[in-house]
ROLOMAR-692067 format. One record per residue (C-alpha): residue number from 1; residue in one letter; x, y, z. Coordinates in pm, whole numbers, plus 50000, padded with zeros to 5 digits. Example, Ala and Ser with C-alpha at 12.3 -4.5 7.8 and 13.67 -1.06 7.14 Angstrom:
2
1:A:51230:49550:50780;
2:S:51367:49894:50714;
***
This chain:
130
1:M:27692:59633:36469;
2:A:27928:59388:36258;
3:E:28159:59208:36484;
4:K:28493:59360:36446;
5:T:28802:59152:36367;
6:N:29172:59150:36376;
7:V:29228:58858:36154;
8:V:29300:58889:35764;
9:T:29108:58641:35565;
10:D:29110:58490:35229;
11:E:28765:58620:35196;
12:K:28900:59003:35272;
13:I:29189:58977:35083;
14:E:28958:58859:34770;
15:K:28734:59130:34810;
16:Y:28963:59401:34843;
17:L:29161:59257:34543;
18:D:28813:59275:34368;
19:I:28762:59619:34433;
20:T:29095:59760:34365;
21:G:29095:59528:34032;
22:R:28776:59719:33939;
23:A:28887:60038:33990;
24:L:29193:59956:33778;
25:G:28948:59865:33508;
26:K:28732:60172:33561;
27:L:28988:60471:33554;
28:R:29122:60660:33243;
29:V:29393:60876:33249;
30:A:29281:61223:33225;
31:A:29607:61439:33190;
32:P:29701:61535:32855;
33:E:30009:61342:32649;
34:K:30327:61508:32659;
35:S:30207:61703:32984;
36:F:30393:61699:33345;
37:N:30058:61566:33462;
38:R:30070:61283:33213;
39:R:30408:61139:33358;
40:L:30255:61212:33720;
41:A:29943:60990:33620;
42:D:30157:60693:33452;
43:S:30356:60658:33737;
44:F:30068:60651:33959;
45:L:29930:60381:33739;
46:E:30259:60197:33752;
47:M:30275:60221:34144;
48:A:29940:60091:34141;
49:N:29954:59811:33897;
50:C:30269:59717:34075;
51:Y:30144:59710:34415;
52:Y:29810:59495:34287;
53:S:30037:59229:34158;
54:D:30244:59234:34458;
55:A:29928:59204:34648;
56:K:29811:58864:34411;
57:H:30188:58719:34444;
58:F:30171:58742:34850;
59:K:29794:58601:34853;
60:E:29909:58317:34630;
61:S:30235:58238:34880;
62:G:30021:58250:35185;
63:D:30114:58598:35292;
64:V:29776:58724:35326;
65:V:29906:59005:35581;
66:T:30160:59161:35333;
67:A:29904:59095:35074;
68:F:29665:59305:35253;
69:A:29909:59573:35293;
70:A:30036:59560:34961;
71:V:29647:59597:34807;
72:N:29573:59892:35007;
73:Y:29894:60057:34875;
74:A:29767:60021:34539;
75:H:29461:60145:34610;
76:A:29580:60437:34800;
77:W:29798:60556:34428;
78:L:29444:60531:34233;
79:D:29247:60736:34519;
80:C:29524:60957:34510;
81:G:29537:60998:34164;
82:A:29146:61055:34102;
83:R:29150:61294:34390;
84:I:29402:61535:34266;
85:G:29246:61450:33892;
86:L:29514:61276:33712;
87:F:29242:61038:33661;
88:D:28908:61040:33551;
89:V:28690:60792:33738;
90:D:28345:60925:33596;
91:G:28226:61074:33952;
92:D:28225:60719:34118;
93:D:28277:60782:34483;
94:V:28237:60415:34552;
95:L:28493:60274:34416;
96:F:28739:60607:34463;
97:T:28777:60834:34748;
98:L:28700:61163:34559;
99:Y:28769:61497:34734;
100:E:28378:61551:34789;
101:R:28049:61474:34690;
102:C:27810:61732:34558;
103:G:27646:61862:34868;
104:Q:27843:61647:35117;
105:A:28147:61732:35324;
106:P:28451:61483:35217;
107:R:28341:61130:35350;
108:T:28141:61251:35657;
109:G:27807:61252:35513;
110:R:27755:61589:35634;
111:T:27533:61812:35411;
112:R:27685:62127:35377;
113:T:27553:62480:35193;
114:L:27679:62448:34844;
115:S:27817:62797:34700;
116:P:27676:62905:34344;
117:S:27973:62790:34155;
118:D:27955:62445:34357;
119:R:27601:62404:34246;
120:A:27698:62498:33899;
121:A:27949:62234:33899;
122:C:27729:61939:34070;
123:G:27450:62002:33826;
124:P:27095:61978:33860;
125:P:26943:61793:34115;
126:S:26804:61548:33862;
127:A:27183:61465:33775;
128:G:27127:61100:33908;
129:R:27334:61157:34211;
130:R:27247:60894:34521;
***
């Protein structure tokens, strides 16, 4: 079992900045132009970018605790946008917390029985899922 720590290290901040940076680079706004959801998506993305920028600033100024909080807020905005469909993340459930993975309950890893409509949405077993 990995040792637990209550210390925010530079390595931990770098890891989380990297993850959030990759997530920012991967997503695309899914909501149509001139729609209310587009305004929401743009707002979510602006919040994520602002918190991400703040996290880098706080890290550079030596305030790693606030940097850690800010990068987690940034990623939370991205996860929310992906989960409610404002962002297209190409099904990436590693960089993003999606509502559910095909055949599994959200984030639990427990297998569940799929309805016929869920099976159709998930695609055939050969679709390359993990």
